C-alpha positions in Angstrom: 126.2 153.4 154.5 124.5 156.5 153.0 125.5 155.4 149.5 124.0 152.0 150.1 120.7 153.3 151.4 120.4 155.7 148.4 121.0 152.9 145.8 118.4 150.8 147.8 115.7 153.4 147.5 116.2 154.0 143.7 115.7 150.3 143.0 112.5 150.4 145.0 111.3 153.3 143.2 111.7 151.8 139.7 110.6 148.2 140.8 107.2 149.8 141.6 106.7 151.1 138.3 107.5 148.1 136.2 104.7 146.0 134.8 105.1 142.4 133.4 103.9 142.0 129.9 103.1 138.6 128.4 103.2 138.4 124.6 101.1 135.4 123.2 103.6 134.2 120.3 102.4 131.9 117.8 104.0 128.7 118.0 103.5 126.2 115.0 104.8 123.2 116.7 102.5 123.6 119.8 99.6 124.2 117.3 100.8 120.7 115.6 100.8 118.9 118.8 97.6 120.3 120.0 96.1 119.3 116.8 97.2 115.9 116.9 96.1 115.5 120.7 92.6 116.7 119.6 92.6 114.4 116.6 93.5 111.4 119.2 90.8 112.6 121.5 88.1 112.9 118.7 89.0 109.3 117.6 88.6 107.9 120.8 85.1 109.3 121.0 84.4 108.1 117.6 85.5 104.6 118.4 83.4 104.8 121.6 80.5 105.7 119.7 80.9 103.0 117.2 81.5 100.3 119.9 78.5 101.4 121.8 76.3 101.2 118.6 77.9 97.7 117.7 79.0 99.1 114.5 81.9 97.1 113.3 82.1 97.6 109.6 83.4 101.1 108.6 85.8 103.3 106.5 87.5 106.3 106.1 87.9 109.1 103.5 91.6 110.0 102.7 91.2 113.0 104.8 90.0 110.8 107.8 86.4 111.2 107.9 84.6 107.9 109.3 81.6 106.6 107.4 79.5 103.2 107.8 76.9 101.5 105.7 74.0 101.0 108.1 71.6 99.6 105.5 72.5 98.9 102.0 69.0 99.5 100.9 66.6 97.9 98.2 66.5 97.2 94.4 70.4 97.6 93.9 70.1 100.6 91.9 72.8 103.1 93.1 73.2 106.8 92.5 75.2 107.9 89.4 76.5 111.1 88.4 73.6 113.5 87.4 70.8 111.4 89.0 68.6 113.4 91.3 68.6 112.2 94.9 66.2 112.7 97.7 67.6 112.3 101.3 66.8 112.8 105.0 69.2 113.9 107.4 70.0 114.2 111.0 73.0 116.0 112.3 74.3 115.7 116.0 77.5 117.1 117.8 79.1 115.3 120.7 78.4 117.0 124.2 81.7 117.2 125.9 81.9 113.3 126.0 80.0 110.3 124.6 78.5 108.0 127.4 75.9 105.4 127.2 73.3 104.5 129.3 70.6 102.0 128.3 71.8 102.3 124.8 71.3 106.0 124.5 74.1 108.3 123.8 75.1 111.9 124.9 74.5 113.8 121.6 73.1 117.3 120.9 71.0 117.5 117.7 71.8 120.5 115.6 70.1 119.9 112.4 67.2 117.7 110.6 64.9 118.1 107.9 62.5 115.6 109.3 59.6 117.3 111.2 58.7 114.1 113.0 62.1 113.8 114.4 62.3 117.6 115.2 58.9 117.4 117.1 59.7 114.2 119.1 62.8 115.8 120.5 61.7 119.2 121.0 63.6 120.7 118.3 60.8 121.8 116.0 61.1 125.2 114.5 57.9 126.6 112.8 60.1 129.1 110.7 62.0 126.2 109.1 60.8 124.2 106.0 60.7 120.4 106.6 61.0 118.4 103.5 63.7 115.9 102.0 66.8 117.4 100.7 67.0 117.0 96.9 69.8 117.7 94.6 71.7 116.4 91.8 74.3 113.7 92.8 77.6 114.6 91.2 79.9 112.0 92.7 82.5 112.8 95.3 81.8 116.5 95.8 77.9 116.3 96.8 76.3 119.7 95.9 74.0 121.4 98.4 72.5 125.0 97.6 74.0 127.6 99.8 70.7 129.5 100.5 68.8 126.9 102.5 68.1 125.9 106.0 71.0 123.3 105.2 73.3 125.5 103.4 76.1 125.1 105.8 76.5 121.6 104.4 77.9 123.3 101.0 80.9 124.6 103.1 81.9 121.5 104.6 83.8 119.8 101.9 85.1 116.9 103.9 81.4 116.1 104.7 80.3 116.4 100.9 83.1 114.0 100.0 82.1 111.4 102.5 78.6 111.8 101.5 79.5 111.3 97.9 81.5 108.3 98.5 79.1 106.6 100.8 75.9 107.2 98.8 77.4 105.6 95.9 77.5 102.4 98.0 73.8 102.1 98.9 70.4 102.0 97.0 67.0 103.4 97.9 66.0 103.1 101.4 69.5 102.8 102.5 71.0 104.5 105.5 74.7 105.6 106.1 76.3 107.3 109.1 79.2 109.9 108.9 81.5 110.6 111.6 83.6 113.8 111.4 86.5 114.7 113.7 86.5 118.3 114.8 89.3 119.1 112.6 87.4 118.1 109.4 84.3 120.2 110.6 84.6 123.5 112.6 87.7 123.0 114.7 88.7 124.9 117.7 86.8 127.9 116.7 83.4 126.3 116.3 80.5 127.8 114.3 78.7 130.9 115.6 76.4 131.1 112.6 73.5 128.7 112.0 73.7 126.0 113.3 75.7 126.9 116.4 78.4 124.4 116.8 80.7 124.5 119.8 84.5 124.2 119.6 86.3 120.8 119.0 82.8 119.0 118.5 82.9 115.7 116.6 79.9 115.9 114.2 77.8 112.6 113.6 75.2 112.5 110.7 72.6 110.1 109.8 71.7 110.0 106.3 68.5 108.2 104.7 68.5 107.9 100.8 64.8 108.1 100.2 64.9 108.3 96.2 66.9 108.0 93.2 65.7 109.6 90.1 67.7 108.7 86.9 
């Protein structure tokens, strides 16, 4: 009996000193599954948005970014490589989910170069310079200067490709819409720099082609 009690007391002493340690092990298969699930969720949001806006004609790039020609423009003069183009842009991200109430959609604006739009929604920043974005059109990889209020666009290669493709299909006064699944934008880490974008956010851009200079 004494031996049994002595053994039990040793177990109790050691068991009190043991701490459970959990190690977070990288699992590539789980990451793949999570990515596919997020992609599916993003596409559902995008389709809900397109349906809510009655947009039935759209296409995708080879990387899965959606774009739609909202208005093909005037004059039938289209951008060509080395043309100087001027555009207006408004960028939005989904706020958890998209829902429609009286034709409005739950989106958060994070970028615009249009002062009137910024003022109308309380987004105006007096430190920013509001004017059309002017750059040299170079086909699929649209160029944006890195040092500017909109320099982040230079880092979004999938956006630039979608913009290059869609701009080639419209003329002056034309409008396009670009919808980026989160995996094509800032993914599950978001963007903590300017502009601040939450994780897993679908990005939606409205682009208006103002002028083409040959």
